[in-house]
C-alpha positions, 0 to 999 in steps of 0.5 A: 580152367574156369576161364576156358569153361566159361568162355566155351560154356562147358559144365564142370564135369565136362571141363574136368573130363576134357582130354587132349585127344578131344582138342583140335587146336589146328582146326580150332575145335573142342569135342565134348565126349566125356564128363567126370561126375561124382558117383556112389560113395564120392567116387569119380566116374567117367562117362558120356555127357548127361544128355545126347545134346551134351555130345557136341563140338565147340569152336575155339576162339583164337585166345582159347586156342593159344591159352590151351597150347601154352597150357598143354606145352607147359605140362608136357602132355600135348602129344598124349591124347588120353591125358586130362587137360586140367588136373590136380597137382598129382595129375588126377581129376579135380574134385569140385569140393577140394577145388572150392576149398583151396580157392576159398583158402587163397591157394589156387593151384596153377595147374587147375 
Protein backbone atom coordinates (compact mmCIF):
# COMPACT_ATOMS: atom_id res chain seq x y z
CA UNK A 1 0.00 0.00 0.00
CA UNK A 2 2.70 2.47 0.97
CA UNK A 3 4.84 1.47 -2.00
CA UNK A 4 1.95 1.88 -4.45
CA UNK A 5 1.05 5.26 -2.98
CA UNK A 6 4.65 6.42 -3.02
CA UNK A 7 5.37 5.33 -6.58
CA UNK A 8 2.16 6.94 -7.89
CA UNK A 9 2.29 10.08 -5.73
CA UNK A 10 -1.02 9.40 -4.02
CA UNK A 11 -2.01 11.01 -0.73
CA UNK A 12 -3.02 8.80 2.24
CA UNK A 13 -6.79 9.52 1.81
CA UNK A 14 -6.53 8.64 -1.89
CA UNK A 15 -4.74 5.35 -1.25
CA UNK A 16 -7.19 4.13 1.39
CA UNK A 17 -10.16 5.31 -0.72
CA UNK A 18 -8.98 3.50 -3.86
CA UNK A 19 -11.58 1.10 -5.24
CA UNK A 20 -11.13 -1.74 -7.72
CA UNK A 21 -13.38 0.05 -10.21
CA UNK A 22 -10.89 2.92 -10.41
CA UNK A 23 -8.20 0.59 -11.76
CA UNK A 24 -7.77 -0.19 -15.42
CA UNK A 25 -5.02 -2.78 -15.23
CA UNK A 26 -5.30 -3.66 -18.92
CA UNK A 27 -4.98 -0.02 -19.92
CA UNK A 28 -2.43 0.70 -17.20
CA UNK A 29 -4.25 3.56 -15.47
CA UNK A 30 -5.65 4.44 -12.08
CA UNK A 31 -8.32 7.11 -11.66
CA UNK A 32 -8.34 9.06 -8.41
CA UNK A 33 -12.03 9.75 -7.83
CA UNK A 34 -12.56 9.31 -4.07
CA UNK A 35 -10.73 9.73 -0.83
CA UNK A 36 -11.45 8.72 2.74
CA UNK A 37 -10.80 11.29 5.45
CA UNK A 38 -11.45 11.53 9.15
CA UNK A 39 -14.47 13.69 9.86
CA UNK A 40 -16.25 14.95 12.96
CA UNK A 41 -15.80 12.64 15.94
CA UNK A 42 -13.19 10.57 14.11
CA UNK A 43 -15.72 9.05 11.72
CA UNK A 44 -14.33 8.06 8.32
CA UNK A 45 -15.93 10.04 5.51
CA UNK A 46 -15.82 9.10 1.81
CA UNK A 47 -15.89 11.90 -0.72
CA UNK A 48 -14.15 13.46 -3.68
CA UNK A 49 -10.49 14.49 -3.43
CA UNK A 50 -9.83 17.81 -1.65
CA UNK A 51 -9.43 19.86 -4.82
CA UNK A 52 -10.43 19.59 -8.46
CA UNK A 53 -6.76 18.90 -9.26
CA UNK A 54 -7.09 15.81 -7.06
CA UNK A 55 -9.39 14.21 -9.64
CA UNK A 56 -6.87 12.74 -12.03
CA UNK A 57 -5.81 9.68 -13.95
CA UNK A 58 -2.37 8.27 -13.25
CA UNK A 59 -0.39 6.00 -15.57
CA UNK A 60 0.64 2.75 -13.87
CA UNK A 61 4.16 1.41 -14.34
CA UNK A 62 4.12 -2.29 -15.20
CA UNK A 63 5.63 -3.19 -11.81
CA UNK A 64 2.69 -1.53 -10.03
CA UNK A 65 0.18 -3.15 -12.40
CA UNK A 66 1.68 -6.58 -11.72
CA UNK A 67 1.68 -5.98 -7.97
CA UNK A 68 -1.95 -4.82 -7.97
CA UNK A 69 -3.05 -7.79 -10.09
CA UNK A 70 -1.50 -10.22 -7.58
CA UNK A 71 -2.92 -8.26 -4.62
CA UNK A 72 -6.49 -8.20 -5.99
CA UNK A 73 -6.31 -11.86 -6.97
CA UNK A 74 -5.03 -12.91 -3.53
CA UNK A 75 -7.93 -11.08 -1.87
CA UNK A 76 -10.47 -12.36 -4.39
CA UNK A 77 -11.79 -8.88 -5.18
CA UNK A 78 -10.57 -8.34 -8.74
CA UNK A 79 -14.14 -8.50 -10.13
CA UNK A 80 -15.79 -6.26 -7.50
CA UNK A 81 -15.61 -2.61 -8.67
CA UNK A 82 -16.91 -1.30 -5.33
CA UNK A 83 -14.34 -3.11 -3.19
CA UNK A 84 -11.57 -1.14 -1.52
CA UNK A 85 -8.13 -2.14 -2.80
CA UNK A 86 -6.47 -1.79 0.61
CA UNK A 87 -8.32 -2.65 3.82
CA UNK A 88 -7.72 -3.69 7.40
CA UNK A 89 -8.09 -7.34 8.41
CA UNK A 90 -11.88 -6.94 8.71
CA UNK A 91 -12.20 -5.51 5.19
CA UNK A 92 -12.87 -1.97 6.43
CA UNK A 93 -10.97 1.19 5.48
CA UNK A 94 -7.57 1.57 7.12
CA UNK A 95 -7.37 4.19 9.87
CA UNK A 96 -4.07 6.05 9.78
CA UNK A 97 -3.64 6.15 13.57
CA UNK A 98 -4.18 2.38 13.90
CA UNK A 99 -1.91 1.63 10.93
CA UNK A 100 0.93 3.74 12.36
CA UNK A 101 0.57 2.19 15.82
CA UNK A 102 0.63 -1.38 14.44
CA UNK A 103 3.60 -0.62 12.20
CA UNK A 104 5.53 0.90 15.12
CA UNK A 105 4.74 -2.18 17.21
CA UNK A 106 6.18 -4.45 14.53
CA UNK A 107 2.84 -5.90 13.44
CA UNK A 108 2.35 -4.81 9.83
CA UNK A 109 -0.68 -6.43 8.33
CA UNK A 110 -0.06 -8.18 5.01
CA UNK A 111 -3.40 -6.95 3.63
CA UNK A 112 -2.44 -3.34 4.14
